[in-house]
C-alpha positions as CSV (number, residue, x, y, z in Angstrom):
1,M,0.0,0.0,0.0
2,A,3.0,2.3,0.3
3,N,3.1,2.9,-3.4
4,N,-0.5,4.1,-3.8
5,P,-1.2,5.8,-7.1
6,K,-2.4,9.4,-6.8
7,K,-6.1,9.7,-6.6
8,F,-8.4,12.7,-7.3
9,F,-10.2,14.2,-4.3
10,C,-12.3,17.2,-5.2
11,G,-10.2,17.7,-8.3
12,K,-6.9,17.6,-6.5
13,H,-4.2,15.2,-7.4
14,V,-2.8,13.9,-4.2
15,S,-1.7,10.5,-2.9
16,L,-3.6,8.7,-0.2
17,H,-0.3,8.4,1.7
18,Q,0.1,12.2,1.7
19,I,-3.4,12.7,3.0
20,S,-2.9,10.0,5.6
21,R,0.4,11.5,6.9
22,A,-1.0,15.0,7.0
23,T,-4.3,14.2,8.7
24,G,-3.4,11.2,10.9
25,I,-6.1,9.1,9.2
26,S,-4.9,5.6,8.6
27,L,-3.9,4.7,5.1
28,T,-6.3,1.7,5.1
29,H,-9.2,3.9,6.1
30,M,-8.2,6.5,3.5
31,S,-8.1,3.8,0.8
32,K,-11.6,2.6,1.8
33,I,-13.0,6.1,1.7
34,A,-11.3,6.8,-1.7
35,N,-12.7,3.6,-3.2
36,G,-16.2,4.3,-1.9
37,V,-16.2,1.4,0.5
38,R,-16.4,3.5,3.7
39,T,-18.2,6.8,4.5
40,P,-16.1,9.0,6.8
41,S,-17.2,10.1,10.2
42,L,-17.9,13.8,10.8
43,K,-14.5,14.1,12.5
44,V,-12.7,12.5,9.6
45,L,-14.7,14.5,7.1
46,V,-13.7,17.8,8.8
47,K,-10.0,16.8,8.8
48,L,-10.1,15.8,5.1
49,A,-12.0,19.0,4.0
50,A,-9.5,21.2,5.9
51,Y,-6.5,19.4,4.4
52,M,-8.0,19.5,0.9
53,G,-9.0,23.2,1.3
54,V,-12.6,22.5,0.2
55,S,-16.0,22.7,2.0
56,A,-17.4,19.6,3.6
57,D,-20.3,19.7,1.0
58,E,-17.8,19.5,-1.8
59,L,-16.0,16.6,-0.2
60,I,-19.2,14.8,0.6
61,A,-20.3,15.1,-3.1
62,D,-17.0,13.7,-4.2
63,I,-17.1,10.8,-1.8
64,E,-20.7,10.0,-2.6
65,S,-19.9,10.0,-6.3
66,K,-17.1,7.4,-5.6
67,R,-19.5,5.3,-3.5
68,Q,-22.1,5.2,-6.3
69,S,-19.4,4.1,-8.7
70,A,-18.4,1.3,-6.4
71,I,-22.0,0.2,-5.9
72,K,-23.0,0.1,-9.6
73,P,-20.6,-2.8,-10.6
74,M,-21.9,-4.9,-7.7
75,E,-25.5,-4.3,-8.7
76,S,-24.7,-5.2,-12.3
77,D,-23.1,-8.5,-11.1
78,Q,-26.1,-9.3,-9.0
79,L,-28.5,-8.8,-12.0
80,K,-26.3,-11.2,-14.0
81,G,-26.5,-13.8,-11.3
82,G,-22.8,-13.3,-10.4
C-alpha cells in the first residue's frame, strides 16, 4: 500500500499516503474512503476537508460519487446472477 497511485479528491491530485500522513487518518481507512467502501465520520470529514481546502459539502459530493461508482458494478453483477 505504500506505493498508492495518486487519486483525485475534489479535483486535487494527491496521494492517499500524503493525506494519511498530514491528517493522521490511517492509510487503510483512506483507501476505503477513496474507493467508496467507507463513509467518513464527521471528525474524519472535517479533517479531510480542511486538508484539501474544500468545503465539507464538496468533499461529501466527491465521496458520494465514488460510493455510487463502487455500488454500480456490484448491482450489475447481481443482476447477471454473479
